[in-house]
C-alpha positions in Angstrom: 5.2 10.3 -2.2 4.7 8.2 0.9 2.3 9.4 3.6 2.9 8.0 7.1 0.6 8.1 10.1 2.7 7.1 13.0 1.2 6.0 16.4 2.5 4.4 19.6 2.9 0.9 18.4 1.8 1.1 14.7 2.0 3.1 11.6 -0.2 3.3 8.5 1.6 4.0 5.2 -0.3 5.4 2.3 1.0 5.8 -1.3 0.2 5.3 -5.0 1.4 2.0 -6.4 1.9 0.6 -9.9 2.1 -3.1 -10.6 2.6 -5.5 -13.5 1.1 -9.0 -13.2 3.9 -11.5 -13.9 1.3 -14.0 -14.9 -0.4 -12.1 -17.8 1.3 -8.7 -18.0 -1.8 -6.7 -17.2 -1.2 -3.4 -15.4 -2.7 -2.2 -12.1 -2.4 1.0 -10.1 -4.0 2.8 -7.3 -3.7 3.5 -3.6 -1.8 1.1 -1.4 -2.1 1.2 2.4 -0.1 -0.9 4.9 -0.5 -1.4 8.6 2.9 -1.9 10.1 4.4 -2.3 13.6 6.9 0.2 15.1 10.1 -1.5 16.3 11.2 -0.1 19.7 14.5 1.7 19.6 16.9 2.5 22.4 17.1 6.2 23.4 20.1 7.9 22.0 21.7 11.2 23.0 20.2 13.9 25.3 16.6 14.5 26.1 16.5 16.8 23.0 18.2 14.4 20.6 16.3 13.2 17.5 15.3 9.6 18.0 15.4 6.8 15.5 12.1 5.7 14.1 11.7 2.2 12.6 8.4 1.1 10.9 9.2 -2.2 9.5 7.0 -5.3 10.2 4.0 -5.5 7.9 0.7 -6.9 9.2 -2.0 -6.0 6.7 -2.2 -4.4 3.3 -5.0 -2.9 1.2 -4.6 -2.3 -2.6 -7.4 -0.3 -3.9 -6.4 -0.8 -7.5 -7.9 -0.2 -11.0 -6.7 -2.2 -14.0 -5.1 0.3 -16.4 -7.1 -1.3 -19.2 -10.3 -1.2 -17.2 -12.9 1.4 -16.2 -11.4 4.3 -14.4 -12.6 4.3 -10.8 -13.9 0.8 -11.3 -11.7 -0.9 -8.7 -11.6 -4.1 -10.8 -8.3 -5.1 -9.1 -9.1 -4.0 -5.6 -8.1 -6.5 -3.0 -6.4 -6.8 0.3 -3.9 -9.0 2.2 -5.2 -9.7 5.7 -1.9 -11.0 7.0 1.7 -11.4 6.2 4.3 -14.2 6.7 7.4 -12.2 7.6 7.7 -9.7 4.7 5.5 -11.6 2.2 1.8 -11.0 2.0 -0.7 -13.8 1.9 -2.8 -14.4 -1.2 -5.1 -11.6 -2.4 -8.5 -11.6 -0.7 -11.1 -10.4 -3.3 -13.8 -9.4 -0.7 -16.8 -8.1 -2.7 -17.2 -5.0 -0.5 -13.7 -3.8 -1.1 -14.5 -3.5 -4.9 -18.0 -2.3 -4.4 -17.4 0.4 -1.8 -13.6 0.6 -1.3 -13.3 3.7 0.8 -16.2 2.9 3.0 -14.7 -0.5 3.5 -11.4 1.1 4.4 -13.1 3.4 6.9 -14.5 0.3 8.5 -11.2 -1.4 8.8 -9.6 1.8 10.3 -12.4 2.0 12.8 -11.1 -1.2 14.6 -7.4 -1.5 13.9 -7.0 -3.8 16.9 -9.3 -6.3 15.3 -7.3 -6.0 12.0 -4.1 -6.7 13.9 -5.6 -9.6 15.8 -6.8 -11.2 12.5 -3.3 -10.6 11.1 -1.9 -12.8 14.0 -0.2 -9.9 15.8 -2.4 -8.6 18.7 -1.3 -5.1 19.8 0.0 -4.7 23.3 -1.3 -1.1 23.6 -4.3 -1.7 21.3 -6.7 0.7 23.0 -4.5 3.8 22.5 -3.6 3.2 18.9 -7.2 2.1 18.0 -8.7 5.3 19.5 -6.2 7.5 17.7 -6.5 5.7 14.4 -10.3 5.8 14.6 -10.2 9.6 15.1 -7.8 10.0 12.2 -9.6 7.6 9.9 -11.3 10.5 7.9 -7.9 12.1 7.2 -6.3 8.7 6.3 -9.2 8.0 3.9 -8.8 11.5 2.4 -5.2 10.9 1.7 -6.0 7.5 0.2 -8.6 9.1 -2.1 -5.9 11.6 -3.2 -3.7 8.7 -4.3 -6.4 6.6 -6.0 -6.0 5.4 -9.6 -8.5 7.9 -10.9 -6.3 10.8 -9.7 -3.4 9.5 -11.8 -4.2 10.4 -15.5 -1.0 9.5 -17.3 1.9 7.1 -17.3 4.2 10.1 -16.5 2.2 11.1 -13.4 2.0 7.5 -12.2 5.8 7.2 -12.6 6.4 10.4 -10.8 4.4 9.1 -7.9 6.1 5.7 -7.9 9.6 6.2 -9.3 11.1 5.1 -6.0 9.6 1.7 -6.8 11.3 1.5 -10.3 13.6 -1.3 -9.1 10.6 -3.4 -8.0 8.9 -2.8 -11.4 12.1 -4.0 -13.1 11.9 -7.2 -11.0 8.3 -7.6 -12.2 9.4 -7.1 -15.8 12.1 -9.7 -15.5 9.6 -12.3 -14.2 6.9 -11.8 -16.9 5.4 -15.1 -18.2 3.9 -13.4 -21.2 6.2 -10.4 -22.0 4.6 -10.1 -25.5 1.4 -8.9 -23.8 3.1 -6.0 -22.0 1.8 -2.5 -22.8 5.2 -1.0 -23.6 3.7 2.5 -24.2 2.2 2.7 -20.7 5.3 1.2 -19.1 7.8 3.3 -21.0 8.8 5.5 -18.0 9.7 2.4 -15.9 11.4 0.7 -18.9 13.6 3.8 -19.3 14.5 4.0 -15.7 17.7 2.2 -14.7 17.2 -1.0 -12.7 18.9 -1.2 -9.3 22.5 -2.2 -9.7 
């Protein structure tokens, strides 16, 4: 399930995520949040017509992840990507505070989304309006993030149920594994059984 908080110029997407490291086959999961820009769309139809909503360009991403083989709620794999180059995130930033106090750190980031966008290289044109609304909604956004944290996902089946739309991406990870012999096939069984994108 994807939760979307949509504002004038931006949107914040919140979901559970599952990832396999292509380098050493370790497994990570937890809550992923992305700050994205809305793409203006031309008006269509009458004044009552449903309008097209496009939330595409990523600016920032937070991955508050546990390692599956680690301590539940330990956030050993928590990191963030402070900027994107097109669709691709920059390298992981392993800021100590994101692993020590992830939800407090997140609350802090949401309290000044204009600064987050500025650091991402995409200053907002209507920064004050979105920043004020996101600051007001920050407790709700953090509550949704907590509900999709790794510690809320107690089994491979539940993790798959929350991320099955991403099965094609997991198959891309599986295809790129440098050490496939290290893969936990029992934990990844639901994704292995899912059909890759054709």
